[in-house]
C-alpha positions in Angstrom: 6.4 -9.8 -2.0 4.3 -12.5 -3.5 1.8 -12.2 -6.4 -0.9 -12.2 -3.8 0.1 -8.8 -2.5 -0.5 -6.3 -5.4 -1.4 -3.5 -3.1 1.8 -3.9 -1.1 3.9 -3.9 -4.3 1.9 -0.8 -5.6 2.7 1.3 -2.6 6.2 0.0 -1.8 8.6 2.9 -1.7 6.0 5.6 -2.2 5.4 8.5 0.1 2.2 10.1 1.4 0.4 12.2 -1.2 1.6 10.0 -4.1 -0.9 8.2 -6.3 -0.7 4.5 -7.0 -2.4 1.9 -9.1 -2.4 -1.8 -9.4 -4.1 -4.5 -11.5 -5.9 -7.6 -10.2 -7.3 -9.7 -13.0 -9.2 -7.4 -15.3 -9.6 -4.6 -12.7 -7.4 -1.6 -12.2 -7.4 -0.1 -8.7 -6.1 3.5 -8.2 -5.7 5.6 -5.1 -3.8 8.2 -3.3 -1.6 7.4 -0.2 -3.0 9.5 2.6 -0.7 8.4 5.5 2.1 5.9 6.0 2.6 4.6 9.5 6.0 3.4 10.4 6.2 0.0 12.1 8.1 1.6 14.9 5.6 4.4 15.5 3.4 4.6 18.6 0.3 4.0 16.5 -1.7 0.9 17.1 -0.7 -1.9 14.7 -2.5 -5.0 13.7 -0.3 -8.0 13.4 -1.3 -11.0 11.3 
């Protein structure tokens, strides 16, 4: 992933319930992954 996708890199390979953090500029963002939807699931997905 590119440098413009810090959140994607932060959560890549993690599972639901795990914490993550990433830095953008001088800010640190932290959170907990609540749910991960698979691209093949029946959930509605938003494509760019």
